[in-house]
KELO-329786 format. One record per residue (C-alpha): residue number from 0; residue in one letter; x, y, z. Coordinates in steps of 0.001 Angstrom, whole numbers, plus 524288, in hexadecimal, padded with zeros to 5 digits. Layout:
<atoms>
ATOM num residuo    c1    c2    c3
ATOM NUM       a     X     Y     Z
...
</atoms>
This chain:
<atoms>
ATOM num residuo    c1    c2    c3
ATOM   0       m 92FED 5381C ED646
ATOM   1       r 92E6D 54756 ED31E
ATOM   2       a 92844 548CB EE027
ATOM   3       a 9349A 5423F EE635
ATOM   4       i 93D97 54B87 EDE98
ATOM   5       a 9358E 556DF EE19B
ATOM   6       l 9358F 5549B EEFD9
ATOM   7       l 944A5 55134 EF06D
ATOM   8       a 946D5 55EA0 EE811
ATOM   9       a 93D7D 56665 EF165
ATOM  10       t 9456D 55F63 EFD0B
ATOM  11       i 9529A 562C8 EF80F
ATOM  12       t 94E22 57057 EF436
ATOM  13       t 94ADB 57303 F0237
ATOM  14       a 95548 56E50 F083B
ATOM  15       a 95DD5 575FB F00FA
ATOM  16       l 9566B 581BB F0363
ATOM  17       c 95642 57E59 F1211
ATOM  18       t 963DF 57A84 F1470
ATOM  19       a 9686C 5871F F1AF2
ATOM  20       v 96145 5880A F2711
ATOM  21       a 96422 5922E F31C0
ATOM  22       h 96942 58B8D F3EDB
ATOM  23       a 965F1 59769 F4764
ATOM  24       e 96177 593A8 F556E
ATOM  25       p 95164 594D4 F567A
ATOM  26       e 94D0B 59E2D F5CA8
ATOM  27       e 945EF 596FD F6896
ATOM  28       s 938DB 59C40 F6DA0
ATOM  29       p 9365A 59892 F7CD1
ATOM  30       d 928F9 593E1 F77B2
ATOM  31       r 92CED 58BE5 F6C47
ATOM  32       q 924E5 57E90 F6C3F
ATOM  33       e 927B1 573DE F642B
ATOM  34       t 91DF8 568F6 F657B
ATOM  35       v 9200B 55AF5 F5CC7
ATOM  36       l 9136E 5585D F559E
ATOM  37       d 918F9 54BE9 F4EBA
ATOM  38       r 92471 5433F F4C58
ATOM  39       r 92308 53CAB F3D7E
ATOM  40       g 92EEC 531E0 F3EFB
ATOM  41       d 93B2C 53A19 F3ED4
ATOM  42       i 933E9 54901 F3DE6
ATOM  43       i 92FDE 54FD4 F48F6
ATOM  44       i 92408 55983 F474B
ATOM  45       s 9233D 5648C F4FBC
ATOM  46       e 91B88 5718B F5131
ATOM  47       v 92449 57D94 F5712
ATOM  48       t 91DA2 58831 F5C56
ATOM  49       w 920D2 59478 F6425
ATOM  50       a 91903 5A0A0 F67D4
ATOM  51       a 917FA 5AD7E F5EBD
ATOM  52       p 90E43 5B3C4 F63F4
ATOM  53       l 905B0 5BCD9 F5A1A
ATOM  54       p 906E7 5CCA6 F5DFC
ATOM  55       a 8FDC5 5D169 F6919
ATOM  56       g 8F60A 5D960 F5FB3
ATOM  57       i 8F18A 5CDB5 F56D7
ATOM  58       g 8E4EC 5CADC F5D0C
ATOM  59       p 8DEB4 5BF18 F624D
ATOM  60       h 8E594 5B219 F5C5B
ATOM  61       p 8E5A1 5A3A1 F5EE1
ATOM  62       a 8F1A9 5A0BF F6863
ATOM  63       r 8F812 59767 F5DE0
ATOM  64       c 8F9E3 5A566 F55B4
ATOM  65       d 90480 5A940 F60AA
ATOM  66       t 90E42 59D15 F5B65
ATOM  67       l 9159D 59914 F5067
ATOM  68       s 91851 58A17 F4D8A
ATOM  69       y 91D41 58185 F4313
ATOM  70       l 91DEC 57351 F416D
ATOM  71       r 92D0C 56C71 F4219
ATOM  72       l 93138 56064 F3A84
ATOM  73       r 93E94 55C76 F3F8D
ATOM  74       m 944F0 54EC5 F3ED1
ATOM  75       a 94431 5482F F4C0B
ATOM  76       d 95388 5458B F4CA3
ATOM  77       g 954F5 55266 F476F
ATOM  78       p 95960 55F9D F4FE4
ATOM  79       t 94EDC 56415 F5A31
ATOM  80       n 95307 57262 F57BD
ATOM  81       p 95033 5774C F4ACB
ATOM  82       a 95CBC 58001 F4AA7
ATOM  83       d 963D1 57482 F492A
ATOM  84       a 95C2F 56DB4 F3DA5
ATOM  85       d 96423 56CBC F3169
ATOM  86       v 95801 571B7 F291B
ATOM  87       i 94BDF 57831 F2BCA
ATOM  88       y 941C2 577AD F219F
ATOM  89       s 935E6 5813F F23C6
ATOM  90       g 928D7 57E93 F1C24
ATOM  91       q 91CEB 58679 F1863
ATOM  92       p 910F3 58072 F1517
ATOM  93       g 908EE 5853E F0A0B
ATOM  94       y 9121A 58711 F0087
ATOM  95       v 91340 57A44 EF9D5
ATOM  96       g 90A48 5733B F01E7
ATOM  97       g 903BF 57336 F0E82
ATOM  98       p 90813 571E6 F1C6C
ATOM  99       r 903A7 5626B F1B9C
ATOM 100       s 90FC2 55F97 F10B7
ATOM 101       l 91B11 56606 F182B
ATOM 102       g 91AD8 55A19 F21BD
ATOM 103       p 91F0D 55038 F1885
ATOM 104       i 92899 559DA F11E3
ATOM 105       a 92E36 55CC3 F1EE3
ATOM 106       e 92F88 54F48 F2383
ATOM 107       n 935DC 54AFC F1606
ATOM 108       t 93E36 55682 F1659
ATOM 109       l 943F2 554DF F239C
ATOM 110       r 9459F 54590 F2157
ATOM 111       a 94D9C 547F4 F152B
ATOM 112       l 9566B 551A0 F1BF5
ATOM 113       a 958DC 547AD F2846
ATOM 114       r 95C7E 53E71 F1D89
ATOM 115       t 968F9 54712 F1AF9
ATOM 116       g 96B51 5489E F2887
ATOM 117       k 965D0 556B7 F2B64
ATOM 118       h 95A6F 55ACA F33C6
ATOM 119       g 9506C 56343 F306E
ATOM 120       e 942E6 569E1 F3453
ATOM 121       f 93887 56D91 F2CAC
</atoms>
């Protein structure tokens, strides 16, 4: 019971802190690519990548170091453009748990938000 109350309090606090979202048009990169990795019921998980080359004088390095990427979780019936989401959550693995712990938190948060009639991304 205490764990459920703590989770509810954390979710409400997170929602309250994240309700003010700027709806600026995203700066599209011509080489931005989004690849769907998985679908867990009503949630789509994709990887978004784009080129971000290191400076020329950095020396030899793997090609993967010249790209940036992140995982994007969103509701399947939500907007495809992130700028159209009601809320965008951002999580950094390592503060209160590792990257593996963020998946269930993201899915539960998005489903709870969807029950309120809003769509978000994590």
